[in-house]
PyMOL commands that place a pseudoatom at each C-alpha (Angstrom):
pseudoatom trace, name=CA, resn=GLY, resi=1, chain=A, elem=C, hetatm=0, pos=[-33.299, 2.116, -10.162]
pseudoatom trace, name=CA, resn=TYR, resi=2, chain=A, elem=C, hetatm=0, pos=[-29.849, 2.453, -8.544]
pseudoatom trace, name=CA, resn=GLU, resi=3, chain=A, elem=C, hetatm=0, pos=[-30.645, 5.710, -6.742]
pseudoatom trace, name=CA, resn=LYS, resi=4, chain=A, elem=C, hetatm=0, pos=[-33.892, 4.255, -5.378]
pseudoatom trace, name=CA, resn=THR, resi=5, chain=A, elem=C, hetatm=0, pos=[-32.037, 1.168, -4.143]
pseudoatom trace, name=CA, resn=ALA, resi=6, chain=A, elem=C, hetatm=0, pos=[-29.379, 3.345, -2.512]
pseudoatom trace, name=CA, resn=ASN, resi=7, chain=A, elem=C, hetatm=0, pos=[-32.044, 5.388, -0.742]
pseudoatom trace, name=CA, resn=PHE, resi=8, chain=A, elem=C, hetatm=0, pos=[-33.696, 2.175, 0.490]
pseudoatom trace, name=CA, resn=PHE, resi=9, chain=A, elem=C, hetatm=0, pos=[-30.408, 1.170, 2.140]
pseudoatom trace, name=CA, resn=ASP, resi=10, chain=A, elem=C, hetatm=0, pos=[-29.958, 4.717, 3.513]
pseudoatom trace, name=CA, resn=THR, resi=11, chain=A, elem=C, hetatm=0, pos=[-26.865, 5.350, 1.405]
pseudoatom trace, name=CA, resn=THR, resi=12, chain=A, elem=C, hetatm=0, pos=[-25.965, 7.298, -1.732]
pseudoatom trace, name=CA, resn=ILE, resi=13, chain=A, elem=C, hetatm=0, pos=[-24.521, 6.741, -5.178]
pseudoatom trace, name=CA, resn=ALA, resi=14, chain=A, elem=C, hetatm=0, pos=[-22.666, 10.049, -4.892]
pseudoatom trace, name=CA, resn=ASP, resi=15, chain=A, elem=C, hetatm=0, pos=[-19.307, 8.228, -4.732]
pseudoatom trace, name=CA, resn=ASN, resi=16, chain=A, elem=C, hetatm=0, pos=[-19.379, 7.726, -8.481]
pseudoatom trace, name=CA, resn=PRO, resi=17, chain=A, elem=C, hetatm=0, pos=[-17.646, 9.583, -9.913]
pseudoatom trace, name=CA, resn=SER, resi=18, chain=A, elem=C, hetatm=0, pos=[-15.167, 9.310, -7.055]
pseudoatom trace, name=CA, resn=PHE, resi=19, chain=A, elem=C, hetatm=0, pos=[-13.512, 12.188, -5.228]
pseudoatom trace, name=CA, resn=GLY, resi=20, chain=A, elem=C, hetatm=0, pos=[-10.349, 11.590, -7.266]
pseudoatom trace, name=CA, resn=ASN, resi=21, chain=A, elem=C, hetatm=0, pos=[-12.332, 11.646, -10.531]
pseudoatom trace, name=CA, resn=ILE, resi=22, chain=A, elem=C, hetatm=0, pos=[-14.002, 14.928, -9.565]
pseudoatom trace, name=CA, resn=ALA, resi=23, chain=A, elem=C, hetatm=0, pos=[-10.660, 16.466, -8.535]
pseudoatom trace, name=CA, resn=ASP, resi=24, chain=A, elem=C, hetatm=0, pos=[-9.371, 15.597, -12.023]
pseudoatom trace, name=CA, resn=GLY, resi=25, chain=A, elem=C, hetatm=0, pos=[-12.395, 17.192, -13.717]
pseudoatom trace, name=CA, resn=LEU, resi=26, chain=A, elem=C, hetatm=0, pos=[-14.584, 14.112, -14.282]
pseudoatom trace, name=CA, resn=ILE, resi=27, chain=A, elem=C, hetatm=0, pos=[-17.628, 15.628, -12.589]
pseudoatom trace, name=CA, resn=THR, resi=28, chain=A, elem=C, hetatm=0, pos=[-20.319, 13.347, -14.068]
pseudoatom trace, name=CA, resn=ASP, resi=29, chain=A, elem=C, hetatm=0, pos=[-20.651, 9.700, -15.046]
pseudoatom trace, name=CA, resn=ALA, resi=30, chain=A, elem=C, hetatm=0, pos=[-21.251, 10.837, -18.637]
pseudoatom trace, name=CA, resn=ILE, resi=31, chain=A, elem=C, hetatm=0, pos=[-17.898, 12.663, -18.762]
pseudoatom trace, name=CA, resn=LYS, resi=32, chain=A, elem=C, hetatm=0, pos=[-16.168, 9.712, -17.081]
pseudoatom trace, name=CA, resn=SER, resi=33, chain=A, elem=C, hetatm=0, pos=[-17.653, 7.266, -19.610]
pseudoatom trace, name=CA, resn=THR, resi=34, chain=A, elem=C, hetatm=0, pos=[-16.812, 9.504, -22.562]
pseudoatom trace, name=CA, resn=GLY, resi=35, chain=A, elem=C, hetatm=0, pos=[-13.218, 9.671, -21.336]
pseudoatom trace, name=CA, resn=ALA, resi=36, chain=A, elem=C, hetatm=0, pos=[-13.090, 5.894, -21.092]
pseudoatom trace, name=CA, resn=ALA, resi=37, chain=A, elem=C, hetatm=0, pos=[-14.402, 5.514, -24.661]
pseudoatom trace, name=CA, resn=LYS, resi=38, chain=A, elem=C, hetatm=0, pos=[-11.949, 8.178, -25.896]
pseudoatom trace, name=CA, resn=LYS, resi=39, chain=A, elem=C, hetatm=0, pos=[-9.040, 5.975, -24.763]
pseudoatom trace, name=CA, resn=GLY, resi=40, chain=A, elem=C, hetatm=0, pos=[-9.848, 3.836, -27.810]
pseudoatom trace, name=CA, resn=GLY, resi=41, chain=A, elem=C, hetatm=0, pos=[-8.390, 6.555, -30.005]
pseudoatom trace, name=CA, resn=ARG, resi=42, chain=A, elem=C, hetatm=0, pos=[-9.695, 6.659, -33.564]
pseudoatom trace, name=CA, resn=ALA, resi=43, chain=A, elem=C, hetatm=0, pos=[-10.314, 2.924, -33.863]
pseudoatom trace, name=CA, resn=PRO, resi=44, chain=A, elem=C, hetatm=0, pos=[-13.796, 2.059, -35.091]
pseudoatom trace, name=CA, resn=ILE, resi=45, chain=A, elem=C, hetatm=0, pos=[-16.050, 0.438, -32.498]
pseudoatom trace, name=CA, resn=VAL, resi=46, chain=A, elem=C, hetatm=0, pos=[-16.647, -3.164, -33.599]
pseudoatom trace, name=CA, resn=SER, resi=47, chain=A, elem=C, hetatm=0, pos=[-18.975, -4.273, -30.798]
pseudoatom trace, name=CA, resn=VAL, resi=48, chain=A, elem=C, hetatm=0, pos=[-20.798, -3.307, -27.634]
pseudoatom trace, name=CA, resn=CYS, resi=49, chain=A, elem=C, hetatm=0, pos=[-20.642, -6.102, -25.069]
pseudoatom trace, name=CA, resn=ASP, resi=50, chain=A, elem=C, hetatm=0, pos=[-22.406, -6.830, -21.825]
pseudoatom trace, name=CA, resn=TYR, resi=51, chain=A, elem=C, hetatm=0, pos=[-20.538, -7.490, -18.578]
pseudoatom trace, name=CA, resn=ALA, resi=52, chain=A, elem=C, hetatm=0, pos=[-18.393, -10.659, -18.805]
pseudoatom trace, name=CA, resn=GLU, resi=53, chain=A, elem=C, hetatm=0, pos=[-19.459, -11.228, -22.440]
pseudoatom trace, name=CA, resn=PRO, resi=54, chain=A, elem=C, hetatm=0, pos=[-16.589, -12.438, -24.660]
pseudoatom trace, name=CA, resn=MET, resi=55, chain=A, elem=C, hetatm=0, pos=[-15.492, -10.047, -27.395]
pseudoatom trace, name=CA, resn=PRO, resi=56, chain=A, elem=C, hetatm=0, pos=[-16.829, -11.318, -30.737]
pseudoatom trace, name=CA, resn=ASP, resi=57, chain=A, elem=C, hetatm=0, pos=[-13.819, -10.205, -32.779]
pseudoatom trace, name=CA, resn=SER, resi=58, chain=A, elem=C, hetatm=0, pos=[-10.611, -8.209, -32.606]
pseudoatom trace, name=CA, resn=GLY, resi=59, chain=A, elem=C, hetatm=0, pos=[-10.864, -4.453, -32.454]
pseudoatom trace, name=CA, resn=LEU, resi=60, chain=A, elem=C, hetatm=0, pos=[-12.327, -1.871, -30.105]
pseudoatom trace, name=CA, resn=SER, resi=61, chain=A, elem=C, hetatm=0, pos=[-15.280, -3.046, -28.030]
pseudoatom trace, name=CA, resn=LEU, resi=62, chain=A, elem=C, hetatm=0, pos=[-17.247, -0.971, -25.557]
pseudoatom trace, name=CA, resn=VAL, resi=63, chain=A, elem=C, hetatm=0, pos=[-18.197, -2.966, -22.467]
pseudoatom trace, name=CA, resn=CYS, resi=64, chain=A, elem=C, hetatm=0, pos=[-20.991, -2.336, -19.970]
pseudoatom trace, name=CA, resn=THR, resi=65, chain=A, elem=C, hetatm=0, pos=[-19.271, -2.434, -16.569]
pseudoatom trace, name=CA, resn=PRO, resi=66, chain=A, elem=C, hetatm=0, pos=[-19.751, -0.754, -13.221]
pseudoatom trace, name=CA, resn=GLY, resi=67, chain=A, elem=C, hetatm=0, pos=[-17.497, 2.134, -12.223]
pseudoatom trace, name=CA, resn=ASN, resi=68, chain=A, elem=C, hetatm=0, pos=[-15.789, 0.047, -9.543]
pseudoatom trace, name=CA, resn=ASP, resi=69, chain=A, elem=C, hetatm=0, pos=[-12.311, -0.943, -10.746]
pseudoatom trace, name=CA, resn=VAL, resi=70, chain=A, elem=C, hetatm=0, pos=[-12.285, -4.413, -9.189]
pseudoatom trace, name=CA, resn=ASP, resi=71, chain=A, elem=C, hetatm=0, pos=[-15.728, -5.328, -10.601]
pseudoatom trace, name=CA, resn=ALA, resi=72, chain=A, elem=C, hetatm=0, pos=[-14.733, -4.006, -14.026]
pseudoatom trace, name=CA, resn=VAL, resi=73, chain=A, elem=C, hetatm=0, pos=[-11.433, -5.927, -14.150]
pseudoatom trace, name=CA, resn=THR, resi=74, chain=A, elem=C, hetatm=0, pos=[-13.158, -9.123, -12.995]
pseudoatom trace, name=CA, resn=GLY, resi=75, chain=A, elem=C, hetatm=0, pos=[-15.679, -8.727, -15.837]
pseudoatom trace, name=CA, resn=LEU, resi=76, chain=A, elem=C, hetatm=0, pos=[-12.882, -8.415, -18.405]
pseudoatom trace, name=CA, resn=VAL, resi=77, chain=A, elem=C, hetatm=0, pos=[-11.235, -11.547, -17.015]
pseudoatom trace, name=CA, resn=ALA, resi=78, chain=A, elem=C, hetatm=0, pos=[-14.566, -13.409, -17.095]
pseudoatom trace, name=CA, resn=ALA, resi=79, chain=A, elem=C, hetatm=0, pos=[-14.935, -12.341, -20.743]
pseudoatom trace, name=CA, resn=GLY, resi=80, chain=A, elem=C, hetatm=0, pos=[-11.670, -14.090, -21.563]
pseudoatom trace, name=CA, resn=CYS, resi=81, chain=A, elem=C, hetatm=0, pos=[-8.977, -11.401, -21.394]
pseudoatom trace, name=CA, resn=ASN, resi=82, chain=A, elem=C, hetatm=0, pos=[-5.503, -12.878, -20.896]
pseudoatom trace, name=CA, resn=VAL, resi=83, chain=A, elem=C, hetatm=0, pos=[-3.858, -9.604, -19.848]
pseudoatom trace, name=CA, resn=VAL, resi=84, chain=A, elem=C, hetatm=0, pos=[-5.714, -6.550, -18.555]
pseudoatom trace, name=CA, resn=ILE, resi=85, chain=A, elem=C, hetatm=0, pos=[-4.152, -3.205, -19.469]
pseudoatom trace, name=CA, resn=PHE, resi=86, chain=A, elem=C, hetatm=0, pos=[-5.365, -0.870, -16.741]
pseudoatom trace, name=CA, resn=SER, resi=87, chain=A, elem=C, hetatm=0, pos=[-4.820, 2.844, -17.280]
pseudoatom trace, name=CA, resn=THR, resi=88, chain=A, elem=C, hetatm=0, pos=[-4.800, 5.028, -14.199]
pseudoatom trace, name=CA, resn=GLY, resi=89, chain=A, elem=C, hetatm=0, pos=[-4.333, 8.694, -13.555]
pseudoatom trace, name=CA, resn=LEU, resi=90, chain=A, elem=C, hetatm=0, pos=[-4.520, 8.343, -9.781]
pseudoatom trace, name=CA, resn=GLY, resi=91, chain=A, elem=C, hetatm=0, pos=[-2.792, 4.999, -9.172]
pseudoatom trace, name=CA, resn=THR, resi=92, chain=A, elem=C, hetatm=0, pos=[-5.505, 2.486, -8.309]
pseudoatom trace, name=CA, resn=PRO, resi=93, chain=A, elem=C, hetatm=0, pos=[-3.931, -0.355, -6.277]
pseudoatom trace, name=CA, resn=THR, resi=94, chain=A, elem=C, hetatm=0, pos=[-5.643, -3.366, -7.824]
pseudoatom trace, name=CA, resn=GLY, resi=95, chain=A, elem=C, hetatm=0, pos=[-4.735, -6.622, -9.514]
pseudoatom trace, name=CA, resn=ASN, resi=96, chain=A, elem=C, hetatm=0, pos=[-6.394, -9.969, -10.210]
pseudoatom trace, name=CA, resn=PRO, resi=97, chain=A, elem=C, hetatm=0, pos=[-5.681, -13.538, -9.084]
pseudoatom trace, name=CA, resn=ILE, resi=98, chain=A, elem=C, hetatm=0, pos=[-6.327, -15.050, -12.540]
pseudoatom trace, name=CA, resn=VAL, resi=99, chain=A, elem=C, hetatm=0, pos=[-4.606, -12.811, -15.097]
pseudoatom trace, name=CA, resn=PRO, resi=100, chain=A, elem=C, hetatm=0, pos=[-1.921, -10.125, -14.877]
pseudoatom trace, name=CA, resn=VAL, resi=101, chain=A, elem=C, hetatm=0, pos=[-3.132, -6.539, -14.583]
pseudoatom trace, name=CA, resn=LEU, resi=102, chain=A, elem=C, hetatm=0, pos=[-0.577, -4.294, -16.303]
pseudoatom trace, name=CA, resn=LYS, resi=103, chain=A, elem=C, hetatm=0, pos=[-1.010, -0.831, -14.825]
pseudoatom trace, name=CA, resn=ILE, resi=104, chain=A, elem=C, hetatm=0, pos=[-0.111, 2.089, -17.051]
pseudoatom trace, name=CA, resn=SER, resi=105, chain=A, elem=C, hetatm=0, pos=[0.031, 5.662, -15.804]
pseudoatom trace, name=CA, resn=THR, resi=106, chain=A, elem=C, hetatm=0, pos=[-1.365, 8.502, -17.840]
pseudoatom trace, name=CA, resn=ASN, resi=107, chain=A, elem=C, hetatm=0, pos=[1.314, 10.843, -16.519]
pseudoatom trace, name=CA, resn=SER, resi=108, chain=A, elem=C, hetatm=0, pos=[4.914, 10.641, -15.347]
pseudoatom trace, name=CA, resn=THR, resi=109, chain=A, elem=C, hetatm=0, pos=[4.208, 12.287, -11.982]
pseudoatom trace, name=CA, resn=ILE, resi=110, chain=A, elem=C, hetatm=0, pos=[2.051, 9.333, -10.916]
pseudoatom trace, name=CA, resn=ALA, resi=111, chain=A, elem=C, hetatm=0, pos=[4.515, 6.865, -12.443]
pseudoatom trace, name=CA, resn=ARG, resi=112, chain=A, elem=C, hetatm=0, pos=[7.324, 8.310, -10.312]
pseudoatom trace, name=CA, resn=ARG, resi=113, chain=A, elem=C, hetatm=0, pos=[5.247, 8.699, -7.155]
pseudoatom trace, name=CA, resn=LEU, resi=114, chain=A, elem=C, hetatm=0, pos=[3.836, 5.175, -7.382]
pseudoatom trace, name=CA, resn=SER, resi=115, chain=A, elem=C, hetatm=0, pos=[6.743, 3.411, -9.049]
pseudoatom trace, name=CA, resn=ASP, resi=116, chain=A, elem=C, hetatm=0, pos=[6.125, 0.349, -6.868]
pseudoatom trace, name=CA, resn=MET, resi=117, chain=A, elem=C, hetatm=0, pos=[2.642, -0.058, -8.437]
pseudoatom trace, name=CA, resn=ILE, resi=118, chain=A, elem=C, hetatm=0, pos=[2.918, 1.301, -11.999]
pseudoatom trace, name=CA, resn=ASP, resi=119, chain=A, elem=C, hetatm=0, pos=[4.235, -1.016, -14.718]
pseudoatom trace, name=CA, resn=PHE, resi=120, chain=A, elem=C, hetatm=0, pos=[4.421, 1.443, -17.607]
pseudoatom trace, name=CA, resn=ASP, resi=121, chain=A, elem=C, hetatm=0, pos=[4.577, 5.229, -17.910]
pseudoatom trace, name=CA, resn=CYS, resi=122, chain=A, elem=C, hetatm=0, pos=[2.679, 6.806, -20.820]
pseudoatom trace, name=CA, resn=GLY, resi=123, chain=A, elem=C, hetatm=0, pos=[3.620, 10.301, -19.638]
pseudoatom trace, name=CA, resn=PRO, resi=124, chain=A, elem=C, hetatm=0, pos=[6.425, 10.734, -22.191]
pseudoatom trace, name=CA, resn=VAL, resi=125, chain=A, elem=C, hetatm=0, pos=[3.710, 11.236, -24.848]
pseudoatom trace, name=CA, resn=ILE, resi=126, chain=A, elem=C, hetatm=0, pos=[2.710, 14.444, -23.062]
pseudoatom trace, name=CA, resn=ASP, resi=127, chain=A, elem=C, hetatm=0, pos=[6.357, 15.521, -23.041]
pseudoatom trace, name=CA, resn=GLY, resi=128, chain=A, elem=C, hetatm=0, pos=[6.700, 15.089, -26.816]
pseudoatom trace, name=CA, resn=THR, resi=129, chain=A, elem=C, hetatm=0, pos=[7.835, 11.497, -27.336]
pseudoatom trace, name=CA, resn=PRO, resi=130, chain=A, elem=C, hetatm=0, pos=[6.057, 10.247, -30.473]
pseudoatom trace, name=CA, resn=LEU, resi=131, chain=A, elem=C, hetatm=0, pos=[2.942, 8.220, -29.703]
pseudoatom trace, name=CA, resn=GLU, resi=132, chain=A, elem=C, hetatm=0, pos=[4.178, 5.499, -32.064]
pseudoatom trace, name=CA, resn=ASP, resi=133, chain=A, elem=C, hetatm=0, pos=[7.349, 5.029, -29.968]
pseudoatom trace, name=CA, resn=VAL, resi=134, chain=A, elem=C, hetatm=0, pos=[5.506, 4.790, -26.652]
pseudoatom trace, name=CA, resn=SER, resi=135, chain=A, elem=C, hetatm=0, pos=[2.876, 2.513, -28.233]
pseudoatom trace, name=CA, resn=ARG, resi=136, chain=A, elem=C, hetatm=0, pos=[5.597, 0.166, -29.491]
pseudoatom trace, name=CA, resn=GLU, resi=137, chain=A, elem=C, hetatm=0, pos=[7.192, 0.033, -26.021]
pseudoatom trace, name=CA, resn=LEU, resi=138, chain=A, elem=C, hetatm=0, pos=[3.806, -0.663, -24.423]
pseudoatom trace, name=CA, resn=PHE, resi=139, chain=A, elem=C, hetatm=0, pos=[3.063, -3.400, -26.954]
pseudoatom trace, name=CA, resn=GLU, resi=140, chain=A, elem=C, hetatm=0, pos=[6.413, -5.024, -26.146]
pseudoatom trace, name=CA, resn=LYS, resi=141, chain=A, elem=C, hetatm=0, pos=[5.601, -4.845, -22.410]
pseudoatom trace, name=CA, resn=VAL, resi=142, chain=A, elem=C, hetatm=0, pos=[2.236, -6.534, -23.042]
pseudoatom trace, name=CA, resn=ILE, resi=143, chain=A, elem=C, hetatm=0, pos=[3.961, -9.340, -24.989]
pseudoatom trace, name=CA, resn=GLU, resi=144, chain=A, elem=C, hetatm=0, pos=[6.536, -9.762, -22.187]
pseudoatom trace, name=CA, resn=THR, resi=145, chain=A, elem=C, hetatm=0, pos=[3.690, -9.922, -19.670]
pseudoatom trace, name=CA, resn=ALA, resi=146, chain=A, elem=C, hetatm=0, pos=[1.641, -12.422, -21.677]
pseudoatom trace, name=CA, resn=SER, resi=147, chain=A, elem=C, hetatm=0, pos=[4.771, -14.544, -22.180]
pseudoatom trace, name=CA, resn=LYS, resi=148, chain=A, elem=C, hetatm=0, pos=[5.459, -14.479, -18.421]
pseudoatom trace, name=CA, resn=ASP, resi=149, chain=A, elem=C, hetatm=0, pos=[8.811, -12.783, -19.040]
pseudoatom trace, name=CA, resn=TYR, resi=150, chain=A, elem=C, hetatm=0, pos=[7.567, -9.818, -16.990]
pseudoatom trace, name=CA, resn=VAL, resi=151, chain=A, elem=C, hetatm=0, pos=[5.712, -10.102, -13.673]
pseudoatom trace, name=CA, resn=VAL, resi=152, chain=A, elem=C, hetatm=0, pos=[3.325, -7.200, -13.120]
pseudoatom trace, name=CA, resn=LYS, resi=153, chain=A, elem=C, hetatm=0, pos=[3.776, -5.181, -9.958]
pseudoatom trace, name=CA, resn=ALA, resi=154, chain=A, elem=C, hetatm=0, pos=[0.251, -5.993, -8.757]
pseudoatom trace, name=CA, resn=ASP, resi=155, chain=A, elem=C, hetatm=0, pos=[1.277, -9.666, -8.618]
pseudoatom trace, name=CA, resn=LYS, resi=156, chain=A, elem=C, hetatm=0, pos=[4.500, -8.823, -6.788]
pseudoatom trace, name=CA, resn=LEU, resi=157, chain=A, elem=C, hetatm=0, pos=[2.442, -6.818, -4.274]
pseudoatom trace, name=CA, resn=GLU, resi=158, chain=A, elem=C, hetatm=0, pos=[-0.121, -9.655, -4.039]
pseudoatom trace, name=CA, resn=GLN, resi=159, chain=A, elem=C, hetatm=0, pos=[-2.956, -7.362, -5.087]
pseudoatom trace, name=CA, resn=PHE, resi=160, chain=A, elem=C, hetatm=0, pos=[-5.279, -10.222, -5.950]
pseudoatom trace, name=CA, resn=ASP, resi=161, chain=A, elem=C, hetatm=0, pos=[-8.679, -8.549, -6.076]
pseudoatom trace, name=CA, resn=PHE, resi=162, chain=A, elem=C, hetatm=0, pos=[-11.789, -10.291, -7.379]
pseudoatom trace, name=CA, resn=MET, resi=163, chain=A, elem=C, hetatm=0, pos=[-15.439, -9.247, -7.239]
pseudoatom trace, name=CA, resn=LEU, resi=164, chain=A, elem=C, hetatm=0, pos=[-18.296, -10.090, -9.582]
pseudoatom trace, name=CA, resn=TRP, resi=165, chain=A, elem=C, hetatm=0, pos=[-20.772, -7.358, -10.394]
pseudoatom trace, name=CA, resn=LYS, resi=166, chain=A, elem=C, hetatm=0, pos=[-24.145, -8.318, -8.972]
pseudoatom trace, name=CA, resn=ARG, resi=167, chain=A, elem=C, hetatm=0, pos=[-26.189, -5.988, -11.205]
pseudoatom trace, name=CA, resn=SER, resi=168, chain=A, elem=C, hetatm=0, pos=[-27.415, -4.264, -8.098]
pseudoatom trace, name=CA, resn=LEU, resi=169, chain=A, elem=C, hetatm=0, pos=[-26.162, -1.492, -5.905]
pseudoatom trace, name=CA, resn=ASP, resi=170, chain=A, elem=C, hetatm=0, pos=[-22.395, -1.727, -5.632]
pseudoatom trace, name=CA, resn=LEU, resi=171, chain=A, elem=C, hetatm=0, pos=[-20.705, 1.083, -3.716]
for i in range(1, 171): cmd.bond("trace and resi %d" % i, "trace and resi %d" % (i + 1))
show_as sticks, trace
zoom trace
């Protein structure tokens, strides 16, 4: 379906995974999606939701979204998320006009290089800081954000991106 539509419009779907994904070893959509699911850790999956569908309960839900960051964040907001925790290894410059998008880096190099965009650095886990300590700090940052005691950097930079997935070709 998508490839046929892309060909009709004389374009390609080869941009997903993106150049940055491929450079980081995510050479197929299957690997990219597996990596996204792996971020849930060992938590049991409690539901599989469609785009913009509210989560039925607390716990880990897998959500059908496009690979485009802005479309995906908009779908989470439409589903009722009050704070979006957006992990990035490359430093995607995106936010949302409705809810705060708390950007967390997967490594300290990106956190330092893009300190004006990254709200939280998870890199210390790689350097040996216990996961429990970093998780506690992140949880506190989420509470500060939800309580409006912390303004995310995307809001400060006026990165107010919004785009609904049209269930068609979206490059």
